[in-house]
C-alpha positions, 0 to 999 in steps of 0.5 A, spaced: 485 304 937 479 307 933 476 309 940 482 314 941 482 316 934 474 318 934 476 321 941 482 325 938 477 327 932 472 330 937 477 334 940 480 337 934 473 339 932 472 342 939 479 346 938 476 349 932 470 351 935 473 354 940 478 358 936 472 360 932 469 363 938 475 366 940 476 370 934 469 373 935 470 374 942 472 381 944 475 384 951 475 391 953 480 394 957 480 402 959 484 406 963 485 414 964 478 414 967 475 412 961 479 416 956 483 411 953 480 404 951 483 398 947 479 392 945 482 386 943 480 379 940 479 373 944 486 371 939 489 377 943 490 381 937 488 389 938 482 390 934 481 398 936 484 403 940 480 409 942 483 415 945 479 421 948 480 428 944 481 431 951 487 427 952 490 428 945 495 434 947 503 434 946 504 435 953 500 429 955 505 424 950 508 420 956 502 419 960 498 417 953 504 412 952 504 409 959 496 409 959 496 405 952 502 400 955 498 399 961 491 398 958 494 393 952 497 389 957 491 389 962 487 387 955 492 381 953 491 378 960 483 379 959 483 376 953 488 370 955 483 369 961 477 368 956 481 363 952 483 359 958 476 359 960 473 357 953 479 351 953 478 349 960 473 343 958 477 341 952 483 340 956 480 337 961 478 331 956 486 330 955 487 330 962 492 335 962 494 340 968 491 347 968 
């Protein structure tokens, strides 16, 4: 019984370590030929959006909105993949399907 508790404490520490690591991880997603860039944390939070000034014209509004949606969604997928990769080792110790 104490062996299981010790194992659970190790896993809890590992989970906290991974969470901290993800907090300090950033992924970048770019679209529009590099004119729109979104940076997300490993916790899947938008950290920064950079839009080239050449794009910022009223006639480009719909294009900018579409590019932002696509760029953010691509960044979310990258951040989720990064989190899954960092968690894989810990999850394998729990014998859970990945």
